[in-house]
N, C-alpha and C positions, 0 to 999 in steps of 0.2 A: 796793193801790189806785193807779191812775194819777194823777199830779199834773203840772201844767204847770211849766215852769221858774220861773214867777212865783208858784207856790203854790196854784193852783186845781184842783179835781177836776172841775169842770164850768164851761163858759163861759157867757156871757150866754144867758138863756133855758133853761138846763139842758143846753146842747149838750155831748154827750160823744162826738161822732163822731170826734174826734181820738184816742180811747183804744183803738181797735180793735187787738188784739194781732197781731203777725206770727206766723209758724209757730214760731219759736224761743221767743217769749214765751208762746205757747199751751202748748208742751211744759213750760215752767217752771211755768205755772199748774197744769197737771195734777199735777206733783209736789207742789206746795204744797197743793193741794186734798186730796190723799190724807191729809195730816196733820190735817185739820180734824175735830174731834170733834163740834162743834156750831157753828151760825152764827146770830147775831142780826142781824136786819135791819129796816129801816124799811119802810113800806108801798110806797114807790116802787121801791126796790131789789127787794123781794120780787116785785112785779108784773113788773119787767123780767126777773127770773130765771125766771119761769114758763115761758119758752120752752124751757128745758131739760127740763121735764116731758114734753114731746112731741117731743123732738129727732129721734127716728127717723122721724117723719112729715114733718119740715120741713127736715132737714139731711142731708148725705151725707158730709161730711169725717170721716176717721178720728179726728182729734184732737177735733173737736166731739162726736162720738158717745161717745168715751172720757170726755170731761169730763162729759157728761150721765150716764153710768153711775156715775161717782164722785160727782157732785153730788146726785143724787136721794136716796140713802139717808142723807145727812147730816141729822141733826135740826136743824130751823130754828125759831127763836122770832121771831115777827113782832110788831113794835110798831106798832099802828095805832089811831087813834081812829075810823076810818070803816069798816073791814072787819068783817063779822060772822062770816066763815068764811075758811079758807085751804085750799089743796089740797096734795097730795103729803105728804111727811114734815115737815109744818109744823104749828105750833100758835100761836094768838094768845097773846101775853104777858098774864098775869093780874096781874102785880105790876110794880113799878118796875124800872128797869134794875139797880140795886144788888142787889135781892133775886133777880132772875132770874139774874144772873151768879153770885152766890153759890150758888144752887141748882145751876146747871150745873157749877160748879167742884167742888162736893161730890160730885155724882153721877158726873162723868167722871173724877175722880181725876187731874187734871193734863193732860188732852188739850187741844189748841188750841181755844179758843173765839174764833171770828172775829166781828168786828163790822163791818157794812157799812151804808152809807147816811150821808150827811153829818149829818143831824140827830141820828140815834142815836149816831154816832161822837162828835159834839160833846158829847152828854150823858155818854157813857162817859168821855171825856177830862176833863170837868168834875168827875166823881166819882172821878177817878184810878184807873180800872179797867183801863187799858191797860198791859200789861207790855211789848209790843213794837209798834213802828211799822214797817210795810213799805211802801215807796214804789217805784213805777216812775216815775222822772222822765223825762218825754218832752220832746223838743226843740221846744216850742211856747210862745209867750208869748201869753196870752189877754187880759191887761189888766184883766179883771174877771170876776166869776162867783162860784161857790161856793168859798170858801176851804177848803183841806185842814184847817187848824187853826182852831178858834173862838177868839175873844178869851179870854185867860186872866187870872186875878187874880194868878197867880204863875208863874214860869218852871218848866219841867220839865227836869231834867237827864237827858240821854240819852247812851248810849255806843254808838258804831258797832260792830256785831258782824259785819256782812257787807256787802260791796259787790261788784258785778260789772256788766259790760256785758251786756245781753240783746239779741240781735239786733244790728243795726248802729248803733242810735242811742239806745237806752233804757238808763238806768242804774238798777239795782236797789239800794236802800239799805235796810238792816235795822238798826234802832236798838232798844236795850233800855233800859227805864226804870231809872234808878239810884234806889235807895231808901235 
């Protein structure tokens, strides 16, 4: 997930225009996406990602089309109070996040279960379900917006397991939860 230098994943009004990946970051996303065994997402992220279901009709870039080919088959679990149905390789969550994550972990046997969407990620963090945090720190200061981390009752101990510069200005940080 992209994060501003001051810790926001979206600016005021939900603005994410500053998060568009350059070509090198897109290649990096492609490699990471290949490792995803399932993806949990909130309604807004699910709806934003629907563009990849019909990428061949709306996009022409090789990296974009490759991302769509990788993304579409990934099983997705959508958490929503308002949607009645979902498209593509997605299903609506029928249980709380703890139960759904447990079910996926049992079924997938150790594959990466990604969580996307600020509200859903906050719920997963609050339930201590996150094993790794992966951030693309972008050189922008937003001042306000949607924070990357929700307020917590206790601190989380993390260990840096990877860092690199992606493109000319983005720093990728990967932290593992210490248990």
